[in-house]
N, CA, C and O atoms as CSV, one atom per row, in Angstrom:
chain,resi,resn,atom,element,x,y,z
A,1,MET,N,N,0.844,-1.177,0.000
A,1,MET,CA,C,0.000,0.000,0.000
A,1,MET,C,C,0.890,1.241,0.000
A,1,MET,O,O,1.759,1.372,0.862
A,2,SER,N,N,0.693,2.131,-0.928
A,2,SER,CA,C,1.512,3.337,-0.995
A,2,SER,C,C,0.825,4.490,-0.276
A,2,SER,O,O,-0.394,4.525,-0.107
A,3,SER,N,N,1.659,5.421,0.134
A,3,SER,CA,C,1.141,6.579,0.858
A,3,SER,C,C,1.789,7.837,0.308
A,3,SER,O,O,2.906,7.789,-0.208
A,4,ASP,N,N,1.104,8.949,0.412
A,4,ASP,CA,C,1.653,10.232,-0.009
A,4,ASP,C,C,2.268,10.977,1.169
A,4,ASP,O,O,2.428,12.197,1.115
A,5,LYS,N,N,2.612,10.260,2.225
A,5,LYS,CA,C,3.191,10.907,3.398
A,5,LYS,C,C,4.703,10.806,3.355
A,5,LYS,O,O,5.259,9.812,2.887
A,6,ASP,N,N,5.371,11.858,3.855
A,6,ASP,CA,C,6.825,11.801,3.934
A,6,ASP,C,C,7.227,11.096,5.226
A,6,ASP,O,O,6.364,10.608,5.956
A,7,MET,N,N,8.516,11.038,5.515
A,7,MET,CA,C,8.999,10.279,6.667
A,7,MET,C,C,8.525,10.847,8.008
A,7,MET,O,O,8.612,10.159,9.025
A,8,TYR,N,N,8.032,12.075,8.027
A,8,TYR,CA,C,7.541,12.664,9.269
A,8,TYR,C,C,6.028,12.542,9.397
A,8,TYR,O,O,5.442,13.003,10.377
A,9,GLY,N,N,5.403,11.926,8.414
A,9,GLY,CA,C,3.962,11.726,8.464
A,9,GLY,C,C,3.156,12.845,7.825
A,9,GLY,O,O,1.927,12.785,7.794
A,10,ALA,N,N,3.840,13.871,7.313
A,10,ALA,CA,C,3.132,14.966,6.658
A,10,ALA,C,C,2.756,14.554,5.235
A,10,ALA,O,O,3.495,13.823,4.575
A,11,VAL,N,N,1.631,15.020,4.782
A,11,VAL,CA,C,1.188,14.694,3.430
A,11,VAL,C,C,1.964,15.562,2.443
A,11,VAL,O,O,2.028,16.783,2.591
A,12,GLU,N,N,2.550,14.918,1.437
A,12,GLU,CA,C,3.266,15.648,0.390
A,12,GLU,C,C,2.265,16.396,-0.468
A,12,GLU,O,O,1.210,15.868,-0.819
A,13,GLU,N,N,2.605,17.623,-0.800
A,13,GLU,CA,C,1.735,18.466,-1.605
A,13,GLU,C,C,2.343,18.621,-2.995
A,13,GLU,O,O,3.536,18.895,-3.131
A,14,GLU,N,N,1.527,18.445,-4.013
A,14,GLU,CA,C,2.033,18.628,-5.375
A,14,GLU,C,C,2.170,20.107,-5.689
A,14,GLU,O,O,1.299,20.914,-5.364
A,15,ILE,N,N,3.295,20.447,-6.334
A,15,ILE,CA,C,3.550,21.814,-6.765
A,15,ILE,C,C,3.772,21.781,-8.273
A,15,ILE,O,O,4.572,20.995,-8.782
A,16,TRP,N,N,3.047,22.654,-8.980
A,16,TRP,CA,C,3.174,22.715,-10.431
A,16,TRP,C,C,3.874,23.999,-10.824
A,16,TRP,O,O,3.640,25.052,-10.231
A,17,ALA,N,N,4.732,23.907,-11.823
A,17,ALA,CA,C,5.400,25.080,-12.389
A,17,ALA,C,C,4.813,25.319,-13.773
A,17,ALA,O,O,4.603,24.380,-14.541
A,18,GLN,N,N,4.551,26.576,-14.081
A,18,GLN,CA,C,3.947,26.915,-15.363
A,18,GLN,C,C,4.488,28.250,-15.845
A,18,GLN,O,O,4.626,29.194,-15.067
A,19,LYS,N,N,4.792,28.320,-17.130
A,19,LYS,CA,C,5.217,29.588,-17.715
A,19,LYS,C,C,3.979,30.402,-18.043
A,19,LYS,O,O,3.027,29.893,-18.635
A,20,GLN,N,N,3.998,31.678,-17.651
A,20,GLN,CA,C,2.892,32.596,-17.960
A,20,GLN,C,C,3.503,33.893,-18.456
A,20,GLN,O,O,3.945,34.718,-17.656
A,21,GLY,N,N,3.531,34.080,-19.768
A,21,GLY,CA,C,4.125,35.284,-20.344
A,21,GLY,C,C,5.597,35.379,-19.991
A,21,GLY,O,O,6.362,34.456,-20.273
A,22,ASN,N,N,6.006,36.486,-19.374
A,22,ASN,CA,C,7.393,36.662,-18.954
A,22,ASN,C,C,7.549,36.330,-17.474
A,22,ASN,O,O,8.179,37.072,-16.721
A,23,SER,N,N,6.969,35.208,-17.072
A,23,SER,CA,C,7.116,34.753,-15.693
A,23,SER,C,C,6.951,33.239,-15.633
A,23,SER,O,O,6.430,32.602,-16.549
A,24,TYR,N,N,7.414,32.701,-14.530
A,24,TYR,CA,C,7.138,31.318,-14.180
A,24,TYR,C,C,6.436,31.358,-12.842
A,24,TYR,O,O,6.837,32.100,-11.945
A,25,VAL,N,N,5.387,30.560,-12.704
A,25,VAL,CA,C,4.559,30.582,-11.511
A,25,VAL,C,C,4.487,29.174,-10.924
A,25,VAL,O,O,4.366,28.188,-11.651
A,26,LEU,N,N,4.565,29.101,-9.590
A,26,LEU,CA,C,4.385,27.849,-8.878
A,26,LEU,C,C,3.013,27.854,-8.230
A,26,LEU,O,O,2.638,28.823,-7.569
A,27,THR,N,N,2.260,26.774,-8.416
A,27,THR,CA,C,0.930,26.687,-7.820
A,27,THR,C,C,0.746,25.351,-7.124
A,27,THR,O,O,1.414,24.365,-7.436
A,28,THR,N,N,-0.164,25.345,-6.187
A,28,THR,CA,C,-0.627,24.123,-5.527
A,28,THR,C,C,-2.148,24.168,-5.600
A,28,THR,O,O,-2.728,25.052,-6.231
A,29,THR,N,N,-2.768,23.225,-4.959
A,29,THR,CA,C,-4.231,23.257,-4.912
A,29,THR,C,C,-4.721,24.481,-4.147
A,29,THR,O,O,-5.881,24.870,-4.286
A,30,LYS,N,N,-3.856,25.095,-3.340
A,30,LYS,CA,C,-4.212,26.300,-2.577
A,30,LYS,C,C,-4.119,27.570,-3.427
A,30,LYS,O,O,-4.667,28.605,-3.047
A,31,GLY,N,N,-3.437,27.505,-4.564
A,31,GLY,CA,C,-3.260,28.678,-5.416
A,31,GLY,C,C,-1.791,28.947,-5.689
A,31,GLY,O,O,-0.956,28.052,-5.558
A,32,THR,N,N,-1.475,30.181,-6.069
A,32,THR,CA,C,-0.103,30.568,-6.399
A,32,THR,C,C,0.727,30.666,-5.129
A,32,THR,O,O,0.318,31.297,-4.154
A,33,ILE,N,N,1.909,30.030,-5.151
A,33,ILE,CA,C,2.789,30.070,-3.972
A,33,ILE,C,C,4.150,30.677,-4.289
A,33,ILE,O,O,4.952,30.907,-3.383
A,34,GLY,N,N,4.416,30.939,-5.563
A,34,GLY,CA,C,5.699,31.533,-5.921
A,34,GLY,C,C,5.710,31.991,-7.362
A,34,GLY,O,O,4.934,31.523,-8.195
A,35,GLU,N,N,6.635,32.942,-7.637
A,35,GLU,CA,C,6.761,33.414,-9.013
A,35,GLU,C,C,8.104,34.092,-9.211
A,35,GLU,O,O,8.732,34.575,-8.269
A,36,ILE,N,N,8.520,34.110,-10.464
A,36,ILE,CA,C,9.679,34.884,-10.888
A,36,ILE,C,C,9.263,35.606,-12.157
A,36,ILE,O,O,8.620,35.019,-13.027
A,37,THR,N,N,9.629,36.880,-12.264
A,37,THR,CA,C,9.257,37.646,-13.452
A,37,THR,C,C,10.499,38.263,-14.076
A,37,THR,O,O,11.476,38.566,-13.392
A,38,PHE,N,N,10.438,38.441,-15.385
A,38,PHE,CA,C,11.543,39.052,-16.115
A,38,PHE,C,C,10.978,39.895,-17.249
A,38,PHE,O,O,9.882,39.641,-17.749
A,39,THR,N,N,11.753,40.907,-17.644
A,39,THR,CA,C,11.354,41.767,-18.747
A,39,THR,C,C,12.476,41.817,-19.766
A,39,THR,O,O,13.637,41.564,-19.446
A,40,MET,N,N,12.114,42.146,-20.995
A,40,MET,CA,C,13.111,42.295,-22.052
A,40,MET,C,C,13.652,43.716,-22.043
A,40,MET,O,O,12.885,44.678,-22.085
A,41,VAL,N,N,14.970,43.847,-21.987
A,41,VAL,CA,C,15.620,45.149,-22.092
A,41,VAL,C,C,15.847,45.453,-23.559
A,41,VAL,O,O,15.602,46.564,-24.029
A,42,ASP,N,N,16.323,44.438,-24.273
A,42,ASP,CA,C,16.506,44.524,-25.716
A,42,ASP,C,C,16.399,43.103,-26.264
A,42,ASP,O,O,16.061,42.176,-25.527
A,43,VAL,N,N,16.676,42.936,-27.516
A,43,VAL,CA,C,16.504,41.638,-28.171
A,43,VAL,C,C,17.308,40.527,-27.492
A,43,VAL,O,O,16.889,39.370,-27.480
A,44,ASP,N,N,18.457,40.883,-26.931
A,44,ASP,CA,C,19.351,39.873,-26.380
A,44,ASP,C,C,19.422,39.826,-24.856
A,44,ASP,O,O,20.146,38.992,-24.312
A,45,THR,N,N,18.695,40.694,-24.148
A,45,THR,CA,C,18.894,40.807,-22.702
A,45,THR,C,C,17.578,40.841,-21.935
A,45,THR,O,O,16.642,41.549,-22.304
A,46,TRP,N,N,17.529,40.059,-20.855
A,46,TRP,CA,C,16.387,40.050,-19.950
A,46,TRP,C,C,16.821,40.580,-18.597
A,46,TRP,O,O,17.983,40.440,-18.214
A,47,VAL,N,N,15.891,41.188,-17.871
A,47,VAL,CA,C,16.115,41.593,-16.485
A,47,VAL,C,C,15.175,40.769,-15.609
A,47,VAL,O,O,13.958,40.806,-15.790
A,48,ILE,N,N,15.743,40.027,-14.661
A,48,ILE,CA,C,14.913,39.354,-13.657
A,48,ILE,C,C,14.632,40.409,-12.593
A,48,ILE,O,O,15.542,40.868,-11.902
A,49,ASP,N,N,13.359,40.788,-12.470
A,49,ASP,CA,C,13.014,41.901,-11.595
A,49,ASP,C,C,12.230,41.519,-10.348
A,49,ASP,O,O,11.957,42.378,-9.509
A,50,HIS,N,N,11.864,40.256,-10.210
A,50,HIS,CA,C,11.069,39.870,-9.045
A,50,HIS,C,C,11.126,38.355,-8.857
A,50,HIS,O,O,10.949,37.595,-9.809
A,51,THR,N,N,11.370,37.934,-7.642
A,51,THR,CA,C,11.281,36.522,-7.271
A,51,THR,C,C,10.604,36.461,-5.914
A,51,THR,O,O,10.984,37.188,-4.995
A,52,HIS,N,N,9.610,35.604,-5.783
A,52,HIS,CA,C,8.908,35.479,-4.505
A,52,HIS,C,C,8.429,34.041,-4.311
A,52,HIS,O,O,7.919,33.409,-5.236
A,53,VAL,N,N,8.605,33.541,-3.089
A,53,VAL,CA,C,8.034,32.261,-2.676
A,53,VAL,C,C,7.374,32.508,-1.326
A,53,VAL,O,O,7.994,33.071,-0.423
A,54,ASP,N,N,6.111,32.087,-1.185
A,54,ASP,CA,C,5.401,32.265,0.082
A,54,ASP,C,C,6.202,31.667,1.232
A,54,ASP,O,O,6.851,30.631,1.088
A,55,GLY,N,N,6.142,32.339,2.367
A,55,GLY,CA,C,6.903,31.943,3.548
A,55,GLY,C,C,6.738,30.485,3.940
A,55,GLY,O,O,7.701,29.840,4.354
A,56,GLU,N,N,5.558,29.975,3.817
A,56,GLU,CA,C,5.264,28.584,4.182
A,56,GLU,C,C,6.066,27.589,3.324
A,56,GLU,O,O,6.293,26.452,3.739
A,57,TYR,N,N,6.489,28.016,2.143
A,57,TYR,CA,C,7.171,27.120,1.205
A,57,TYR,C,C,8.662,27.402,1.071
A,57,TYR,O,O,9.338,26.761,0.266
A,58,ARG,N,N,9.184,28.345,1.842
A,58,ARG,CA,C,10.611,28.668,1.756
A,58,ARG,C,C,11.446,27.546,2.352
A,58,ARG,O,O,10.956,26.735,3.138
A,59,GLY,N,N,12.718,27.516,1.964
A,59,GLY,CA,C,13.616,26.489,2.462
A,59,GLY,C,C,13.575,25.204,1.651
A,59,GLY,O,O,14.181,24.208,2.044
A,60,ARG,N,N,12.882,25.211,0.545
A,60,ARG,CA,C,12.774,24.020,-0.319
A,60,ARG,C,C,13.466,24.228,-1.658
A,60,ARG,O,O,13.311,23.406,-2.561
A,61,ASP,N,N,14.220,25.301,-1.805
A,61,ASP,CA,C,14.902,25.639,-3.058
A,61,ASP,C,C,13.935,25.933,-4.206
A,61,ASP,O,O,14.302,25.799,-5.374
A,62,LEU,N,N,12.723,26.327,-3.888
A,62,LEU,CA,C,11.752,26.633,-4.947
A,62,LEU,C,C,12.133,27.899,-5.705
A,62,LEU,O,O,11.931,27.977,-6.917
A,63,GLY,N,N,12.680,28.889,-5.010
A,63,GLY,CA,C,13.135,30.097,-5.687
A,63,GLY,C,C,14.234,29.797,-6.682
A,63,GLY,O,O,14.253,30.340,-7.786
A,64,LYS,N,N,15.152,28.925,-6.286
A,64,LYS,CA,C,16.247,28.544,-7.190
A,64,LYS,C,C,15.703,27.761,-8.383
A,64,LYS,O,O,16.199,27.916,-9.500
A,65,GLN,N,N,14.706,26.936,-8.164
A,65,GLN,CA,C,14.099,26.213,-9.281
A,65,GLN,C,C,13.462,27.187,-10.264
A,65,GLN,O,O,13.585,27.017,-11.477
A,66,LEU,N,N,12.783,28.208,-9.745
A,66,LEU,CA,C,12.200,29.226,-10.625
A,66,LEU,C,C,13.303,29.933,-11.414
A,66,LEU,O,O,13.183,30.134,-12.622
A,67,LEU,N,N,14.377,30.307,-10.714
A,67,LEU,CA,C,15.502,30.965,-11.370
A,67,LEU,C,C,16.084,30.073,-12.465
A,67,LEU,O,O,16.410,30.549,-13.552
A,68,ASP,N,N,16.211,28.793,-12.179
A,68,ASP,CA,C,16.756,27.855,-13.168
A,68,ASP,C,C,15.878,27.746,-14.414
A,68,ASP,O,O,16.394,27.558,-15.516
A,69,PHE,N,N,14.561,27.863,-14.254
A,69,PHE,CA,C,13.672,27.852,-15.426
A,69,PHE,C,C,14.003,29.022,-16.351
A,69,PHE,O,O,14.105,28.846,-17.565
A,70,VAL,N,N,14.171,30.216,-15.780
A,70,VAL,CA,C,14.478,31.397,-16.580
A,70,VAL,C,C,15.860,31.259,-17.218
A,70,VAL,O,O,16.037,31.570,-18.395
A,71,VAL,N,N,16.834,30.793,-16.443
A,71,VAL,CA,C,18.200,30.640,-16.959
A,71,VAL,C,C,18.227,29.644,-18.117
A,71,VAL,O,O,18.882,29.889,-19.130
A,72,GLU,N,N,17.526,28.535,-17.974
A,72,GLU,CA,C,17.500,27.543,-19.049
A,72,GLU,C,C,16.846,28.104,-20.312
A,72,GLU,O,O,17.311,27.851,-21.423
A,73,GLU,N,N,15.778,28.859,-20.136
A,73,GLU,CA,C,15.129,29.465,-21.305
A,73,GLU,C,C,16.068,30.477,-21.965
A,73,GLU,O,O,16.148,30.545,-23.192
A,74,ALA,N,N,16.774,31.258,-21.152
A,74,ALA,CA,C,17.727,32.233,-21.696
A,74,ALA,C,C,18.825,31.522,-22.480
A,74,ALA,O,O,19.206,31.971,-23.561
A,75,ARG,N,N,19.327,30.430,-21.947
A,75,ARG,CA,C,20.370,29.666,-22.662
A,75,ARG,C,C,19.848,29.148,-23.993
A,75,ARG,O,O,20.522,29.255,-25.017
A,76,GLU,N,N,18.652,28.590,-23.974
A,76,GLU,CA,C,18.070,28.048,-25.206
A,76,GLU,C,C,17.897,29.119,-26.267
A,76,GLU,O,O,18.045,28.842,-27.457
A,77,LYS,N,N,17.586,30.340,-25.850
A,77,LYS,CA,C,17.322,31.428,-26.792
A,77,LYS,C,C,18.525,32.336,-27.012
A,77,LYS,O,O,18.436,33.309,-27.761
A,78,GLY,N,N,19.656,32.027,-26.363
A,78,GLY,CA,C,20.859,32.828,-26.533
A,78,GLY,C,C,20.774,34.201,-25.901
A,78,GLY,O,O,21.370,35.150,-26.411
A,79,ARG,N,N,20.046,34.329,-24.799
A,79,ARG,CA,C,19.869,35.613,-24.114
A,79,ARG,C,C,20.832,35.752,-22.934
A,79,ARG,O,O,21.354,34.761,-22.423
A,80,LYS,N,N,21.056,36.991,-22.515
A,80,LYS,CA,C,21.803,37.306,-21.300
A,80,LYS,C,C,20.803,37.803,-20.264
A,80,LYS,O,O,19.707,38.246,-20.607
A,81,ILE,N,N,21.192,37.726,-18.994
A,81,ILE,CA,C,20.292,38.110,-17.894
A,81,ILE,C,C,20.975,39.132,-16.997
A,81,ILE,O,O,22.145,38.986,-16.641
A,82,ILE,N,N,20.228,40.163,-16.641
A,82,ILE,CA,C,20.646,41.105,-15.605
A,82,ILE,C,C,19.824,40.742,-14.362
A,82,ILE,O,O,18.606,40.917,-14.361
A,83,PRO,N,N,20.473,40.241,-13.309
A,83,PRO,CA,C,19.733,39.861,-12.103
A,83,PRO,C,C,19.419,41.089,-11.251
A,83,PRO,O,O,20.220,41.478,-10.401
A,84,SER,N,N,18.277,41.687,-11.474
A,84,SER,CA,C,17.907,42.931,-10.806
A,84,SER,C,C,17.389,42.709,-9.387
A,84,SER,O,O,17.715,43.485,-8.489
A,85,CYS,N,N,16.596,41.676,-9.169
A,85,CYS,CA,C,16.073,41.465,-7.817
A,85,CYS,C,C,17.172,40.892,-6.918
A,85,CYS,O,O,18.077,40.207,-7.394
A,86,SER,N,N,17.084,41.174,-5.636
A,86,SER,CA,C,18.145,40.800,-4.699
A,86,SER,C,C,18.371,39.289,-4.641
A,86,SER,O,O,19.509,38.843,-4.503
A,87,TYR,N,N,17.304,38.502,-4.745
A,87,TYR,CA,C,17.460,37.046,-4.695
A,87,TYR,C,C,18.257,36.544,-5.898
A,87,TYR,O,O,19.216,35.788,-5.742
A,88,ALA,N,N,17.857,36.968,-7.096
A,88,ALA,CA,C,18.545,36.514,-8.311
A,88,ALA,C,C,20.009,36.942,-8.291
A,88,ALA,O,O,20.887,36.161,-8.657
A,89,LEU,N,N,20.279,38.180,-7.865
A,89,LEU,CA,C,21.651,38.666,-7.807
A,89,LEU,C,C,22.482,37.827,-6.838
A,89,LEU,O,O,23.617,37.468,-7.150
A,90,ALA,N,N,21.933,37.515,-5.675
A,90,ALA,CA,C,22.659,36.690,-4.697
A,90,ALA,C,C,22.963,35.307,-5.267
A,90,ALA,O,O,24.056,34.779,-5.061
A,91,GLN,N,N,22.017,34.724,-5.973
A,91,GLN,CA,C,22.229,33.402,-6.566
A,91,GLN,C,C,23.278,33.456,-7.679
A,91,GLN,O,O,24.112,32.558,-7.788
A,92,PHE,N,N,23.237,34.499,-8.497
A,92,PHE,CA,C,24.225,34.643,-9.566
A,92,PHE,C,C,25.626,34.776,-8.974
A,92,PHE,O,O,26.585,34.219,-9.508
A,93,LYS,N,N,25.740,35.511,-7.871
A,93,LYS,CA,C,27.047,35.664,-7.222
A,93,LYS,C,C,27.517,34.359,-6.587
A,93,LYS,O,O,28.710,34.054,-6.589
A,94,ARG,N,N,26.587,33.601,-6.050
A,94,ARG,CA,C,26.910,32.370,-5.319
A,94,ARG,C,C,27.240,31.193,-6.241
A,94,ARG,O,O,28.039,30.333,-5.872
A,95,HIS,N,N,26.645,31.143,-7.418
A,95,HIS,CA,C,26.761,29.970,-8.283
A,95,HIS,C,C,27.429,30.305,-9.622
A,95,HIS,O,O,26.802,30.933,-10.476
A,96,PRO,N,N,28.678,29.899,-9.819
A,96,PRO,CA,C,29.394,30.165,-11.077
A,96,PRO,C,C,28.700,29.576,-12.309
A,96,PRO,O,O,28.995,29.986,-13.432
A,97,ALA,N,N,27.796,28.633,-12.119
A,97,ALA,CA,C,27.098,28.016,-13.252
A,97,ALA,C,C,26.244,29.023,-14.027
A,97,ALA,O,O,25.853,28.760,-15.164
A,98,TYR,N,N,25.955,30.175,-13.414
A,98,TYR,CA,C,25.152,31.192,-14.099
A,98,TYR,C,C,26.008,32.176,-14.898
A,98,TYR,O,O,25.461,33.034,-15.591
A,99,ALA,N,N,27.310,32.073,-14.818
A,99,ALA,CA,C,28.215,33.050,-15.439
A,99,ALA,C,C,27.985,33.209,-16.938
A,99,ALA,O,O,28.152,34.305,-17.474
A,100,ASP,N,N,27.605,32.133,-17.622
A,100,ASP,CA,C,27.444,32.198,-19.077
A,100,ASP,C,C,26.264,33.061,-19.514
A,100,ASP,O,O,26.239,33.529,-20.653
A,101,VAL,N,N,25.297,33.281,-18.642
A,101,VAL,CA,C,24.132,34.099,-19.014
A,101,VAL,C,C,24.106,35.453,-18.301
A,101,VAL,O,O,23.229,36.274,-18.570
A,102,TRP,N,N,25.056,35.693,-17.396
A,102,TRP,CA,C,25.049,36.925,-16.596
A,102,TRP,C,C,25.576,38.099,-17.405
A,102,TRP,O,O,26.744,38.116,-17.794
A,103,GLU,N,N,24.721,39.076,-17.658
A,103,GLU,CA,C,25.115,40.316,-18.314
A,103,GLU,C,C,25.562,41.271,-17.216
A,103,GLU,O,O,24.750,41.941,-16.579
A,104,ARG,N,N,26.864,41.313,-17.014
A,104,ARG,CA,C,27.398,42.143,-15.936
A,104,ARG,C,C,27.433,43.609,-16.359
A,104,ARG,O,O,27.702,43.935,-17.515
A,105,THR,N,N,27.159,44.470,-15.407
A,105,THR,CA,C,27.230,45.904,-15.640
A,105,THR,C,C,28.307,46.464,-14.725
A,105,THR,O,O,28.960,45.711,-14.002
A,106,ASN,N,N,28.495,47.744,-14.749
A,106,ASN,CA,C,29.565,48.339,-13.953
A,106,ASN,C,C,29.133,48.716,-12.544
A,106,ASN,O,O,29.843,49.454,-11.861
A,107,THR,N,N,27.980,48.224,-12.095
A,107,THR,CA,C,27.536,48.501,-10.734
A,107,THR,C,C,27.533,47.231,-9.917
A,107,THR,O,O,27.350,46.139,-10.456
A,108,GLU,N,N,27.730,47.364,-8.648
A,108,GLU,CA,C,27.681,46.220,-7.736
A,108,GLU,C,C,26.323,45.543,-7.802
A,108,GLU,O,O,26.220,44.327,-7.645
A,109,TYR,N,N,25.272,46.339,-8.038
A,109,TYR,CA,C,23.928,45.807,-7.978
A,109,TYR,C,C,23.432,45.268,-9.309
A,109,TYR,O,O,22.322,44.742,-9.390
A,110,SER,N,N,24.236,45.393,-10.347
A,110,SER,CA,C,23.886,44.865,-11.662
A,110,SER,C,C,22.487,45.307,-12.065
A,110,SER,O,O,21.725,44.533,-12.644
A,111,ASP,N,N,22.151,46.576,-11.752
A,111,ASP,CA,C,20.762,46.970,-11.858
A,111,ASP,C,C,20.544,48.405,-12.335
A,111,ASP,O,O,19.997,49.214,-11.586
A,112,PRO,N,N,20.953,48.743,-13.552
A,112,PRO,CA,C,20.670,50.098,-14.018
A,112,PRO,C,C,19.226,50.264,-14.483
A,112,PRO,O,O,18.820,51.379,-14.813
A,113,TYR,N,N,18.435,49.182,-14.520
A,113,TYR,CA,C,17.101,49.235,-15.101
A,113,TYR,C,C,15.978,49.298,-14.079
A,113,TYR,O,O,14.833,49.578,-14.433
A,114,SER,N,N,16.290,49.044,-12.826
A,114,SER,CA,C,15.247,49.022,-11.812
A,114,SER,C,C,15.192,50.342,-11.071
A,114,SER,O,O,16.224,50.895,-10.690
A,115,SER,N,N,13.997,50.841,-10.869
A,115,SER,CA,C,13.857,52.100,-10.145
A,115,SER,C,C,14.093,51.920,-8.657
A,115,SER,O,O,14.282,52.897,-7.933
A,116,SER,N,N,14.083,50.663,-8.192
A,116,SER,CA,C,14.271,50.425,-6.762
A,116,SER,C,C,15.667,49.955,-6.427
A,116,SER,O,O,15.983,49.756,-5.254
A,117,GLY,N,N,16.512,49.772,-7.428
A,117,GLY,CA,C,17.864,49.278,-7.175
A,117,GLY,C,C,18.745,50.318,-6.531
A,117,GLY,O,O,18.602,51.512,-6.792
A,118,ALA,N,N,19.652,49.874,-5.693
A,118,ALA,CA,C,20.536,50.797,-4.993
A,118,ALA,C,C,21.522,51.454,-5.944
A,118,ALA,O,O,22.096,52.490,-5.611
A,119,GLY,N,N,21.730,50.879,-7.113
A,119,GLY,CA,C,22.684,51.436,-8.062
A,119,GLY,C,C,22.065,52.336,-9.098
A,119,GLY,O,O,22.691,52.620,-10.120
A,120,THR,N,N,20.851,52.794,-8.864
A,120,THR,CA,C,20.177,53.597,-9.882
A,120,THR,C,C,20.769,54.992,-9.979
A,120,THR,O,O,21.229,55.569,-8.993
A,121,ALA,N,N,20.744,55.507,-11.179
A,121,ALA,CA,C,21.213,56.874,-11.406
A,121,ALA,C,C,20.092,57.838,-11.039
A,121,ALA,O,O,18.912,57.501,-11.141
A,122,GLY,N,N,20.456,58.996,-10.626
A,122,GLY,CA,C,19.426,59.962,-10.288
A,122,GLY,C,C,20.053,61.296,-9.955
A,122,GLY,O,O,21.272,61.456,-10.026
A,123,GLY,N,N,19.236,62.234,-9.599
A,123,GLY,CA,C,19.709,63.554,-9.244
A,123,GLY,C,C,20.303,63.579,-7.844
A,123,GLY,O,O,20.313,62.571,-7.138
A,124,ASN,N,N,20.783,64.718,-7.466
A,124,ASN,CA,C,21.340,64.877,-6.132
A,124,ASN,C,C,20.232,64.820,-5.092
A,124,ASN,O,O,19.096,65.225,-5.337
A,125,ILE,N,N,20.592,64.314,-3.943
A,125,ILE,CA,C,19.632,64.272,-2.843
A,125,ILE,C,C,19.731,65.605,-2.097
A,125,ILE,O,O,20.819,66.042,-1.722
A,126,ARG,N,N,18.594,66.231,-1.892
A,126,ARG,CA,C,18.575,67.513,-1.177
A,126,ARG,C,C,18.286,67.262,0.291
A,126,ARG,O,O,17.468,66.421,0.664
A,127,LYS,N,N,19.000,68.035,1.113
A,127,LYS,CA,C,18.799,67.872,2.551
A,127,LYS,C,C,18.064,69.050,3.117
A,127,LYS,O,O,17.802,69.094,4.319
């Protein structure tokens, strides 16, 4: 007799990944539990601008799986990626396997395209 319980007796929950436009979304029977979004900067470059996994599902490498979906698609299409969101940037720095798709810029934050990035250009701050 088979069971859908893990070694601790908890019922395993199925998680589905699906591409939706310029994003990949993770869903369960409860609804959406995670997503990664990217935009086109130009014909050859994408910016990953958002990655999120619900707190209840963190610690399972689901964010990295979402990132890997985008990276694999970029490789297949010959695109480069600017990791704009903090999660994607941390993963790109941590894992040399992403070096082939990383479009590096001259800022630490690799983020000249995001209005929320710490490396954004702007006017002087008035005090």
